[in-house]
N, C-alpha and C positions, 0 to 999 in steps of 0.2 A: 703778566699772568702766564700760567702754566698753559700749554696748549692741550694738555691731557685732563681727563676727569679724575684717574686714580692710576697711580704709577707705583712700581717698586724700585727703589735705587739699591743697587745691588754692586757691593764693593769687592771686587775680586782679590785685591790685596787681602782682605780679612780672611778670604778662603785659603790663599797660600799660608798666611800665618796659622790659621788653624790645621791645616794638613801638616805644617812643620811640626806643631805642637804634638800632633797625633803620631807622627813618626818617632818623636822623642818617648813617648810612652809606649810605642810599639817595641823600640829598642832593636837588638840584634840578636840572632841565634849564637850557639855555642861555637860556630865556626866563624863569628865575627861579621857575618853578612846581614845587612838590615833585612828585617822582616818585610815581606812583600805587602804592598797596599792595594786592596781593591775597594775603591772608591764608590760608593753606593749614590747612584744618580736616579733611583727609581722615583716614581710619583711627581714626573717633570722636576727631577733634582729638588725634592722636597719644597715644590713651588718656586724654586729660583730659576727655573728655565733649563731644560735636560741639555739642549744642542750646545749654547755657549759654555755652560758650566763643564760639561763632559769635556768640551775641547780645551777649555783652560786647564782642567786637571790633567788631562793628557801631557798639555805642555810644561807642566809641573812635575812630569815624570813618575805618576801613579802607573802600577803595573798593568791594572786592568779595571774595568768598570763593571759594577754590578747593577742590574734592572730587575723588575718585577715581572714583566712578561714579554712576549716576543714582539708585540708591537713597539714598545720601548726601546726594544735592542735595534730593530730593523729601522726605526727613525735615527739612531745614532749612525749606523752604517750608511744610510743614504745622505746624511749629512756630510759625510766625507771622513768620519772618525774610523781609524783603522787599528788601535790597538784592541788586545782582547776584550771582548764583552760576554758577560756571563749572565744567563737567565737564571734567578734564584727560585723563582717560581715554578709551578708546573708547566709543561708543554702538553697541549692537547694534539691529538693526530692530525687534525686539520692544519695545525700550524708548522709540522715538521718540515715540509718541503722548502718553505721560505726560510726558516731557520737555517737548514743546510745550507742552502744556496748563498745566504749572506754570512757564511762562516761564524756563527754564533756559538758560544760555549753554552751546553745545557746542562742543567742540574736534573737528576733522575731519582726516582723515589720508589721504584719498584722494578722487579725483573721485567714484567709485561711491558713497561715502557721503554726499558733497554731493548727489548726484542724489536718493537715498532720502530724505534729509532735507528737501529742497526740496519732494518729493512729499507729504510729510506736512503740512510747513508749509502748502502750497497746499490740501489737504484741509481742515486746520483753519482755514484763512483768517487766519493768524497769522504775524507776523513773528518770525522766530528769529536773535537775534545769534550769530556764528559766528567761532571763532579757528581759524586754519589753522596746524598744526605742521608743522614741518619736521625731518627727521631729519638732523642735521648730524656724527654720530658716535656716537650713543647705540646704534643697531641695534635700536631697539625699536619704539615708535610713530612716526609721522611719515612724510610724503610724502618722496621724494628731492628734492634741490635742483633738479635738472632739471625736475621736474614741477611745482614750487610755482606759478611764473607761470601756467600753464593753469588750475590749480585755483583760484588767485585770480581768475582771469577768470570762471570758472563762478560763484563766490559772488557776485561784483560784478554779474553780469549777471541774477541771480535776482530775480524781483519779492519773493520771500518770505525771502531770506536777507540778514543784514545784515552786511558784514564788519568785525568789530569788534577783532579781534587777530591779530597773526602772531607765532609763537612758535617756541623750540626748546628744548633740555633739555641741560646740560652733563653730561659722564659723569665727569669726575675732577678737579673743582676743589678745590685744597688750598691750605695756608697761603702756599705759593710758587707764582710763576706757573709755568705749565708749557706746554710748546710745543703739545701737542694741544688744549688749551682755546683757546689763541689761534689755532689752525686752524679750531676751530668758530666762534669769533667772526667770523673773517675770511669763512668759507663763508656764514654767516647774513647778513653784510653785503651779499655779493655777490647773495643771494637778494632782499633788500630792494631793492638798485638793479635787479635784473631786473623785478621786480613794477613799480616805479615806471616803468621804461622801456615797460612794455606800458600804461602810461596807466590802471593801476588805482591809486586813491588808497591810499596805504599807511596801514594803521591802526596803532593803538599796538602796539610791539613789547616783548615780554618774554621774558626768558630766565633770569634770576637767581634760584636757589632760596637757601637760607640762606647757604651757603658762598661763593657768588658776590657775594652783597650784602655780606657781611662783609670780603671781600678786594676789593671794588669792581670786579669783572670785568664788562665790558659796562655800566659805569656810565652810558654814554651813551643807554641805551634808555630806553623811556618808563615802564615798570612793572616791579616786582620781586615775587617770589612766595615771601616766607619762610614756612617751615614749622617745622621743629625748632627753630630758634633763637628762635622765638616763645615757646616753653615753657621756655627758659633753658637749652638744650643745644646746644651747637655741634656741627656735623658732625666737627670736629677739635678736639681739647683747646686746641690753639694758638690757635684764634679765638674762645675764651670769654671773654675779658675783657669785664667789664662786663655781663654777663648773669646773670640770677638764676632759678635752677631753682624752677618753679612748683608741683611735686608733691612730697608726702612720703607714701609708701607705709607705712602702719602696721597692725599687729595687735595682740593681746594673749596673755599666758600664761593657757592655761586648764588647765594640769596640770602638776604637778612630781614628780618621782621620783627617789629616790636609789638609785643603782646601784653595786654593787661593782666593782673591776678585773675584767677579763675578761668583762664582760656584752655581749651583741650589742645594737645599736640599729638598728631599721628593716628594710625588706624585704631579703631574701636575706644578713642578717647583714653587710652590707658594712661596718659599723663595730663594732669592739669597744674597749670602754673601756680605756685604759690605766692608769687609776688610779680610786680610788673618786671618784665625781662626782655632780652633780645635773643631771638633763635636764629642760629645759623644752619643753612641747609647745605648738605654736602652731597656731591654726585657719587655716592658708593653704597652698595647695599650688599645683601645676603649673596646675591649672584656673583658679586665680586669676592666673596669669601669672608665678609666680616659677619661674625656670628650673630643670627637673630636674636639668640639667648642674651645679649648684651643690652637689651631694651632697659632703660634705666639704671644699667649697672656698669656700662663701659665709660671709658674717659678718652679724650684725645688731646694732643698737644697743639696749643694755637698761641702764637705770640709769646711763647716761653711760659705759658702757663697751662694747668690741666683745665678741662672744660667737660662737664658731664653729657654723656648722651641722654637725650630724654624721648620718651616715647618708643614705639615699636620700631625697630630697624625693617626697612622695607625692601624691595628687591632691588631697587635702584637707588635709594636715598636714605639718609638717616639725618636726624637732627640734634643739634647740641646747644646746650644753654650758654651763651657767651656774654650774659648780662653783667659778670663779674669781670671780664676781661677787656680793659680798655682799648679802644681803637681798632677793633676788628672791622676789616674791609672786604668788600667782594675782592676775590682773587688771592686772599691770604692762603699761604700754605699750611695745611693741617697734617700733623703726623698721627697716624692710626696705631702704628706698630713700629717700635726703633725710638731712635734718639733725636732731640730737638734740642739744642743748647745744652744744659746741664741736667735735663730731665729724660727719663727713658720709661717707655711702655714696653716691657718684655714679652716675649710670646708666652713665658710662663704666667705673668700678669693676666694676659688676656685668657689664657686657657682657664685659669683658675675662676675668674670672673664669668666665663660662659660655662663651666662645668664639664671641661673637656681637656685634652693634653696638647702639648705645644706642636707636635706632629700633626694634629688635624688643623690647627690654626695655620700653619705654612703650606700644607698640601692641597687646602681647599681654596687657595687663591685663583680667581677665575680668569677665563680667557681675556676679559676686558682689560685685565691689570697689564699696563704696558710694563716690561722689565728694561730698565736703564742700566748698563753696566759701566763701571769706571774702575780705573787702575792708574796708579802713578807710573806704572811701567807696561802701558798698552802695546808697545813696539815690540815687546817681548812675548806677547801672548796673541798673535794675530788669529783671526777666525778663518775657518776654510771658505773656499768661494762658495760652497753650497749654503754654508750658514749666511754670509754675506747676503746671497741672494734672497734670504728670508727676512731680511732687515735687520739683522742683529749687527751691533756695533759696540766697540769698547770707547768710551770717552776718556781720554787722558786728563788727568788732574795734577796739580802740583803735589809733590811729596809732602805731607805734614804730618806731625805726629798725632796718633790716634786719640780721639776724645775718650775718656774713661766712660764706660756704659754702666751706671749704677742705679738701682731703683730709686726713684725719688719718692719723698714722703707722700 
């Protein structure tokens, strides 16, 4: 019997495989130099565990790491990770001192933020690498294209700021080319020309997240920013060929109960058994990230078969009808997300059933979910001492061919 209530098995070899696939898609520039990789590890590395995943990616030679906010960046620095870390989101004034002190690269979106950052860098007498983000159609963060040359000048003229990146973000990249993305590309190219015309040296340019990398949108730029695809989930199922999902979410049966026909199951008696059956209780709920909306809609894998979730998903438990799965016992392993034998429940399937997106399925995994890492090459991917102090470890396992992950009927 497993000592854990709910755990995520994370295969570092699959992440390495996906990284290498993305490197092939990113290709090389006209000078033959491979495009740089900014590996995105925000939102706790999409639920996979930021510190061990960031350390593994650094060991695999990514050029830098991208995070969403300053707390995520500082967590990685304090865990002993030394490669460049970029905060892609906004930095508020109260965070600037800590970001500067920890040598974090900052993305700026306005002239006012440049001035505030320059003031803090001067106070600390430290140079701060800066990326300028341009809004080409996302409508979220980023300066307007018209303001970009002036802000680039502010950064370039500062004694304490170092202009290291120019970026934008695509709003709607899909498996097929679309006119709006091409408009964004053209607008960004125009900004690049305007900055060059203002005699500011153009820094490395980056725009492509996972979907754009896989479709080679803006492949002429200098760096790519893959996130979701690193973990083996493409932003669109049509783009997922060759990727390997790295995470299996598992729990175990802790209680079994035989119920007659007409018996209620769960809160509000939302489910009533239609026949005599056996109900398995699993110690996992929406606090662990299993969607509440999967009541009477989700399925799990147990003893090589699918079994339906019945009744409401509660904070700490969910119930499964195993009346048609022979031999279920207390302590049996249950797969909530991932592959068991020849069957798979993918992040896309869970998302579709819950009315959400794969990003939310992965990033909402809770603190109680233990992350267990494995690799056939663990000796080549050691964790830093500070990560070991936090209880992370890589379990070495024999090298075996990967099991194909396909949707089961």
